[in-house]
C-alpha positions as CSV (number, residue, x, y, z in Angstrom):
1,M,0.0,0.0,0.0
2,Q,1.1,3.6,-0.7
3,V,-0.5,5.1,2.5
4,G,2.4,7.5,3.2
5,N,2.4,8.9,-0.3
6,V,-1.1,10.4,-0.3
7,T,-1.9,13.7,1.4
8,T,-5.1,15.8,1.5
9,P,-5.3,19.5,0.9
10,F,-5.5,21.9,3.8
11,G,-8.6,24.0,4.7
12,R,-11.7,24.0,2.4
13,R,-10.0,22.7,-0.7
14,P,-11.7,19.4,-1.5
15,M,-10.1,16.0,-2.1
16,T,-10.9,14.2,-5.3
17,L,-10.2,10.7,-6.6
18,A,-8.2,12.4,-9.4
19,L,-5.8,13.8,-6.9
20,V,-5.4,10.4,-5.3
21,K,-4.6,8.9,-8.7
22,R,-2.0,11.5,-9.5
23,Q,-0.3,11.0,-6.1
24,F,-0.2,7.2,-6.7
25,M,1.3,7.8,-10.2
26,T,3.9,10.1,-8.6
27,A,4.9,7.4,-6.1
28,E,5.5,4.9,-9.0
29,I,8.4,6.8,-10.6
30,K,11.1,4.4,-11.6
31,P,14.2,4.5,-9.4
32,G,17.0,6.6,-10.9
33,K,14.7,8.5,-13.3
34,A,15.7,12.0,-14.1
35,A,14.7,14.7,-16.6
36,D,15.9,18.3,-17.4
37,K,13.4,20.5,-15.7
38,W,13.4,23.2,-18.4
39,K,12.9,20.6,-21.2
40,V,9.9,19.3,-19.4
41,F,8.7,22.9,-18.9
42,R,9.0,23.6,-22.6
43,D,7.0,20.5,-23.4
44,A,4.3,21.6,-21.0
45,S,4.3,25.0,-22.6
46,E,3.8,23.5,-26.0
47,A,1.0,21.3,-24.8
48,R,-0.7,24.0,-22.7
49,T,-3.9,23.9,-24.8
50,L,-4.3,20.2,-24.3
51,L,-3.5,20.6,-20.6
52,G,-5.9,23.4,-20.2
53,I,-3.2,25.8,-18.9
54,Q,-3.1,29.5,-19.6
55,D,0.0,31.7,-20.1
56,R,-0.1,33.0,-16.6
57,G,-0.3,29.4,-15.3
58,L,2.9,28.7,-17.2
59,A,4.5,31.8,-15.6
60,V,3.6,30.4,-12.2
61,L,5.0,27.0,-13.1
62,D,8.2,28.7,-14.3
63,A,8.5,30.5,-11.0
64,L,8.1,27.3,-9.0
65,L,10.8,25.6,-11.0
66,T,13.2,28.4,-10.2
67,F,12.8,27.5,-6.5
68,Y,14.1,24.0,-7.3
69,P,17.9,24.3,-7.1
70,D,18.9,21.4,-9.4
71,A,18.8,21.5,-13.2
72,E,17.3,18.0,-13.3
73,L,14.2,16.6,-11.7
74,S,15.4,13.4,-10.1
75,Q,13.6,10.6,-8.3
76,D,16.6,10.3,-6.0
77,R,16.0,13.8,-4.5
78,A,13.0,15.5,-2.9
79,M,11.2,17.7,-5.4
80,I,9.1,19.8,-3.0
81,V,9.4,23.6,-3.2
82,F,8.0,25.8,-0.5
83,P,8.0,29.5,-1.5
84,S,5.5,31.9,0.0
85,N,2.9,33.6,-2.2
86,A,4.8,36.8,-2.0
87,Q,8.0,35.2,-3.3
88,L,6.1,33.4,-6.1
89,S,4.3,36.7,-7.1
90,V,7.7,38.4,-7.5
91,R,9.2,35.6,-9.6
92,A,6.0,35.4,-11.7
93,H,6.4,39.0,-12.8
94,G,4.2,40.6,-10.1
95,I,1.1,38.4,-10.6
96,A,-1.8,39.4,-8.3
97,G,-2.5,37.3,-5.3
98,A,-6.0,36.2,-6.4
99,T,-4.7,35.3,-9.9
100,L,-1.8,33.4,-8.4
101,R,-4.1,31.2,-6.2
102,R,-6.3,30.5,-9.2
103,Q,-3.4,29.5,-11.4
104,L,-1.9,27.3,-8.7
105,A,-5.2,25.5,-8.5
106,A,-5.2,25.1,-12.3
107,L,-1.7,23.6,-12.2
108,V,-2.9,21.1,-9.6
109,D,-6.0,20.3,-11.7
110,A,-3.9,19.7,-14.8
111,G,-1.8,17.2,-12.8
112,L,1.5,19.1,-13.1
113,I,2.1,19.7,-9.4
114,V,0.7,18.2,-6.2
115,R,0.1,20.1,-2.9
116,K,1.7,18.7,0.1
117,D,0.2,20.8,2.9
118,S,1.3,20.9,6.5
119,A,-1.0,20.7,9.5
120,N,-1.6,24.5,9.5
121,G,-1.3,24.9,5.7
122,K,2.0,26.8,5.9
123,R,4.8,26.0,3.5
124,Y,8.2,25.3,5.1
125,A,11.0,22.7,5.4
126,R,12.3,21.0,8.6
127,K,16.0,20.4,8.6
128,D,18.1,17.9,10.5
129,R,21.3,18.7,12.5
130,A,23.4,18.5,9.4
131,G,21.3,21.1,7.7
132,E,19.7,18.7,5.2
133,I,16.0,18.9,4.5
134,E,14.2,16.2,6.5
135,E,10.6,17.1,5.8
136,A,9.1,19.8,3.5
137,Y,5.6,21.1,2.8
138,G,4.6,23.0,-0.2
139,F,4.3,22.0,-3.9
140,D,5.6,18.7,-5.2
141,L,7.1,18.8,-8.7
142,S,7.2,15.0,-9.0
143,P,4.2,14.9,-11.5
144,L,6.4,16.7,-14.0
145,L,9.0,13.9,-13.8
146,A,6.4,11.2,-13.8
147,R,4.7,12.6,-16.9
148,A,7.9,13.7,-18.7
149,E,7.4,11.2,-21.6
150,E,3.6,12.0,-21.8
151,L,4.3,15.8,-22.0
152,A,6.8,15.2,-24.7
153,Q,4.3,13.3,-26.7
154,L,1.6,15.9,-26.2
155,A,4.0,18.6,-27.3
156,Q,4.8,16.6,-30.5
157,Q,1.1,16.1,-31.1
158,V,0.5,19.9,-30.9
159,A,3.4,20.5,-33.3
160,T,2.0,17.9,-35.7
161,D,-1.5,19.4,-35.5
162,R,-0.1,22.9,-36.1
163,A,1.7,21.8,-39.1
164,H,-1.3,20.0,-40.4
165,F,-3.4,23.1,-39.9
166,R,-0.9,25.3,-41.7
167,R,-0.7,22.9,-44.7
168,T,-4.5,22.6,-44.9
169,K,-4.9,26.3,-44.8
170,E,-2.3,26.8,-47.5
171,K,-4.0,24.1,-49.7
172,L,-7.3,25.8,-49.3
173,T,-5.8,29.2,-50.2
174,V,-4.3,27.8,-53.4
175,C,-7.4,25.9,-54.3
176,R,-9.6,28.9,-53.7
177,R,-7.4,31.0,-55.9
178,D,-7.4,28.4,-58.7
179,V,-11.2,28.0,-58.6
180,R,-11.7,31.8,-58.7
181,K,-9.4,32.3,-61.7
182,L,-10.8,29.3,-63.6
183,I,-14.3,30.6,-63.2
184,S,-13.3,34.0,-64.4
185,A,-11.4,32.7,-67.4
186,A,-14.3,30.5,-68.4
187,M,-16.8,33.4,-68.1
188,E,-14.6,35.8,-70.0
189,E,-13.9,33.4,-72.9
190,G,-17.5,32.3,-73.2
191,V,-17.1,28.6,-72.3
192,S,-20.5,26.9,-72.5
193,G,-21.9,26.0,-69.1
194,D,-23.9,27.4,-66.2
195,W,-21.0,29.4,-64.8
196,G,-23.3,31.7,-62.8
197,A,-24.4,28.8,-60.7
198,I,-20.9,27.5,-60.3
199,E,-19.7,31.0,-59.2
200,A,-22.6,31.0,-56.7
201,M,-21.3,27.7,-55.3
202,Y,-17.9,29.2,-54.9
203,V,-19.2,32.3,-53.2
204,E,-21.2,30.2,-50.8
205,L,-18.1,28.1,-49.9
206,V,-16.0,31.1,-49.3
207,G,-18.7,32.6,-47.1
208,R,-18.6,29.5,-44.8
209,I,-14.9,30.0,-43.9
210,P,-15.0,31.2,-40.2
211,R,-12.9,34.2,-39.1
212,T,-10.9,31.8,-36.7
213,P,-11.4,28.4,-38.3
214,A,-10.6,25.1,-36.7
215,I,-8.9,22.3,-38.6
216,G,-12.3,20.5,-39.0
217,D,-13.8,23.6,-40.7
218,L,-10.9,23.9,-43.1
219,T,-10.9,20.2,-43.9
220,V,-14.6,20.1,-44.9
221,I,-14.4,23.3,-46.9
222,L,-11.2,22.2,-48.6
223,E,-12.8,18.9,-49.7
224,E,-15.8,20.7,-51.1
225,M,-13.6,23.3,-52.8
226,E,-11.5,20.6,-54.4
227,M,-14.7,18.8,-55.6
228,L,-15.8,22.1,-57.2
229,Q,-12.4,22.5,-58.8
230,A,-12.5,19.0,-60.2
231,E,-16.0,19.8,-61.7
232,I,-14.7,22.9,-63.3
233,L,-11.7,21.2,-64.8
234,N,-14.0,18.4,-66.0
235,L,-16.2,20.9,-67.8
236,L,-13.3,22.7,-69.3
237,E,-11.7,19.4,-70.5
238,M,-14.9,18.3,-72.1
239,Q,-15.1,21.6,-73.9
240,M,-11.6,21.3,-75.2
241,N,-12.1,17.7,-76.3
242,S,-15.2,18.8,-78.2
243,E,-13.3,21.6,-79.9
244,N,-10.5,19.3,-80.8
245,M,-12.9,16.8,-82.3
246,S,-14.6,19.5,-84.3
247,S,-11.2,20.8,-85.6
248,N,-10.2,17.3,-86.6
249,D,-13.4,16.7,-88.5
250,A,-12.9,20.0,-90.3
251,L,-9.3,19.1,-91.2
252,D,-10.5,15.7,-92.6
253,E,-13.1,17.3,-94.7
254,R,-10.7,19.8,-96.2
255,H,-8.2,17.0,-96.9
256,I,-10.8,15.1,-98.8
257,Q,-11.9,18.2,-100.8
258,N,-8.3,19.1,-101.7
259,S,-7.3,15.6,-102.9
260,N,-6.1,15.3,-106.5
261,T,-9.1,13.5,-108.1
262,E,-7.2,13.1,-111.4
263,S,-4.6,10.7,-110.1
264,I,-4.9,7.3,-111.7
265,Y,-3.8,5.6,-108.5
266,E,-7.0,6.7,-106.8
267,L,-9.2,5.3,-109.7
268,E,-7.5,2.0,-110.2
269,P,-7.0,-0.4,-107.2
270,S,-3.9,-2.5,-107.3
271,S,-5.7,-5.8,-106.6
272,G,-9.0,-7.4,-106.6
273,K,-9.0,-7.8,-102.8
274,E,-8.6,-4.1,-102.4
275,Q,-11.4,-3.5,-105.0
276,G,-13.9,-5.6,-102.9
277,A,-12.8,-4.2,-99.6
278,K,-15.3,-2.3,-97.4
279,P,-14.6,1.4,-97.1
280,E,-12.8,2.4,-94.0
281,T,-15.0,3.8,-91.3
282,K,-14.0,6.6,-88.9
283,T,-14.1,5.6,-85.2
284,E,-14.7,8.2,-82.5
285,P,-12.1,8.4,-79.9
286,K,-13.0,6.6,-76.6
287,R,-14.3,9.1,-74.0
288,E,-12.4,9.1,-70.8
289,P,-14.4,8.2,-67.6
290,I,-15.9,11.0,-65.5
291,K,-13.4,12.3,-63.1
292,A,-13.7,10.8,-59.6
293,F,-14.8,13.0,-56.7
294,P,-13.7,12.5,-53.1
295,L,-15.4,9.6,-51.4
296,G,-16.0,11.8,-48.3
297,M,-18.0,14.2,-50.4
298,V,-20.1,11.5,-52.0
299,L,-21.0,10.1,-48.6
300,Q,-21.7,13.6,-47.2
301,A,-24.0,14.2,-50.1
302,C,-25.6,10.7,-50.1
303,P,-25.6,9.5,-46.5
304,E,-28.3,6.9,-47.2
305,I,-26.0,4.6,-49.1
306,R,-23.9,3.9,-45.9
307,M,-26.3,1.4,-44.4
308,Y,-26.1,-0.8,-47.5
309,G,-22.3,-1.2,-47.2
310,P,-20.6,-4.3,-45.8
311,G,-21.4,-4.3,-42.0
312,G,-23.6,-1.3,-42.4
313,A,-20.8,1.1,-43.2
314,V,-18.9,2.5,-46.2
315,T,-15.2,3.2,-45.6
316,S,-13.7,2.8,-49.1
317,W,-14.7,2.9,-52.8
318,R,-14.9,-0.9,-52.8
319,D,-17.5,-0.7,-50.0
320,L,-19.4,1.9,-52.0
321,M,-19.4,-0.2,-55.1
322,A,-20.6,-3.2,-53.1
323,A,-23.4,-1.1,-51.6
324,A,-24.4,0.2,-55.0
325,V,-25.0,-3.4,-56.3
326,V,-27.4,-4.0,-53.3
327,V,-29.2,-0.7,-54.0
328,R,-29.3,-1.3,-57.7
329,S,-31.3,-4.5,-57.1
330,M,-33.5,-2.8,-54.5
331,L,-34.4,0.1,-56.9
332,G,-35.1,-2.3,-59.7
333,V,-32.3,-1.2,-61.9
334,S,-31.4,-4.1,-64.4
335,P,-27.9,-5.5,-64.3
336,S,-27.3,-4.5,-67.9
337,A,-28.2,-0.9,-67.2
338,Y,-25.8,-0.7,-64.3
339,Q,-23.1,-2.4,-66.4
340,D,-23.5,0.1,-69.2
341,A,-23.2,2.9,-66.6
342,C,-20.0,1.4,-65.3
343,E,-18.4,1.2,-68.8
344,V,-19.3,4.7,-69.6
345,M,-18.8,6.5,-66.3
346,G,-16.3,4.2,-64.6
347,P,-17.3,1.9,-61.7
348,E,-16.6,4.4,-59.0
349,Q,-18.7,7.1,-60.5
350,A,-21.5,4.7,-61.5
351,A,-21.7,3.7,-57.8
352,A,-21.7,7.3,-56.8
353,T,-24.6,7.9,-59.3
354,I,-26.6,5.0,-57.7
355,A,-26.0,6.7,-54.4
356,C,-27.4,10.0,-55.7
357,I,-30.4,8.1,-57.2
358,L,-31.1,6.5,-53.8
359,E,-31.2,10.0,-52.2
360,K,-33.7,11.2,-54.8
361,A,-35.6,7.9,-55.0
362,G,-38.9,9.5,-53.8
363,H,-38.9,11.9,-56.9
364,I,-37.9,9.3,-59.6
365,N,-40.5,7.1,-61.2
366,S,-38.1,4.6,-62.8
367,A,-34.7,4.4,-61.4
368,G,-33.5,2.1,-64.3
369,G,-34.8,4.5,-67.0
370,Y,-33.2,7.4,-65.1
371,L,-29.8,5.7,-65.0
372,R,-30.0,4.8,-68.7
373,D,-30.8,8.4,-69.5
374,L,-27.8,9.7,-67.4
375,T,-25.6,7.1,-69.1
376,S,-26.5,8.3,-72.5
377,K,-25.9,11.9,-71.5
378,A,-22.5,10.9,-70.0
379,Q,-21.6,9.1,-73.3
380,R,-22.3,12.3,-75.2
381,G,-20.4,14.4,-72.6
382,E,-23.6,16.1,-71.4
383,F,-23.6,14.7,-67.8
384,S,-21.4,15.6,-64.9
385,L,-21.8,14.3,-61.3
386,G,-20.6,17.5,-59.7
387,P,-23.8,19.7,-59.8
388,V,-25.8,16.7,-58.6
389,L,-23.5,16.2,-55.6
390,M,-23.4,19.9,-54.8
391,S,-27.2,20.1,-55.0
392,L,-27.5,17.3,-52.5
393,L,-24.9,18.8,-50.2
394,R,-26.8,22.1,-50.1
395,A,-30.1,20.2,-49.5
396,N,-28.6,18.2,-46.6
397,A,-27.0,21.3,-45.1
398,A,-30.4,23.1,-45.2
399,V,-32.1,20.2,-43.5
400,G,-29.4,20.1,-40.9
401,S,-29.6,23.8,-40.1
402,K,-33.4,23.5,-39.9
403,F,-33.3,20.8,-37.3
404,A,-30.4,22.6,-35.4
405,S,-32.6,25.7,-35.0
C-alpha cells in the first residue's frame, strides 16, 4: 500500500479521486529516473492547450521551477518547493494574489504539481542537525518527472496538428485562388456551361470560412472546394475535347476536298482484294471516364448509401461499389443498365450515381430508366456528377440547419 504517499489539501479545498490517482502515479516513478526541468517545462508549454493551462499558469510553473535548485528533476532527490505567495508573485512577474491562487489550482487540476500541505497549511521545510531537509511542505514537482514522456508526446502532437493546420490552410488558399481564376477565365472566354451557378457555389463556400477556423472547418471546406475545382476542370476538359474533335473533322473534310481526283492511282485499285474491300469507317475516340470525386464528399451528399455497405458502413470505394450493387437491385435497376453505366462513367462514378439516385428515389418514377438516361448523356459528354452532388450537399445542409434551429 502507498499510505504515506497520499496527502489531502488543507482547509476548504476538496479532495478528489483524481488527486489520489495522481499521487499514486507520482509514487510509482522508476528508481533513478531524471529529466531536465526546463525541457519538461518547454514540453508543458507547447502542450498547454491540451492541458488546459493559460499563459499565466505557465509563468507560475516557471516560478516554481526556479525554486528547485537542481537542473534536473530526479527521483533520488526530494522535489518539493515551499515558496511563499509573496515570493512566487515576484518571480511570476508581479502576478496578483487572487490570480496566483487561481493559477496554482489550475496547475494542480492539470496534474502538473501536487500540494503537500502541513498541518496548518503553511509552507516550510524542517532540517536535521546536518542542515539537510528532513521534511518539506509546499508544492511537489514530482508529477512533472512522472509525466515527462507523456508531456513530450503531447508537445509533439501539438506541433503535428499545427503543421497539419498550416498545410490545410495553404492548400485551401491555393485551391480557392485556382477556382476563382478558372471561373473568371471560363466566363470571360464564353465557355459553355452554367458558370453563374458555379460561381454562386464558390461564393457560398468562401462565405462559410470562419474568421478563426478550426482544422475541422478547413478540412470540410477544402474537400468541397477541391470537388468544385474537379468539376470545373472536367467541364473545361470536355469543352476542349469537343473543340479538338470539331477541328479534326474540319481538317479531314478539307483534306478530302483538296485531294487530287485526277490521279490514276485513286481510280484503279492494285488488286481485286482491295477493290472488294469495305470502305474504312472513322471511329470516334473513346471518351475518358468521368473524373472521380472525393469519397467523403459523396458520402456527405448521399448518407443513405452507408447502411447498405458491408457491415452497415462504407469506408472505401470498394465498399461503395458493393453497396451500389445492393441498392441497384433494391431500386429495380437491371444488371445491364448498371453495367452500361460502369463502362461509360467508370465503376466508382457509377456507384456514386446510384447513391445519388437513392437519395432522390422519392422523386424518380423509374430508377432504371433514369440511370440509362444519365448514361446516354455521359456518353455524349452532357452529364457531370458535380452539380448533382453539390445540390444534395446544399439540401442536406439546409435540412441540418433547420433541425439545429
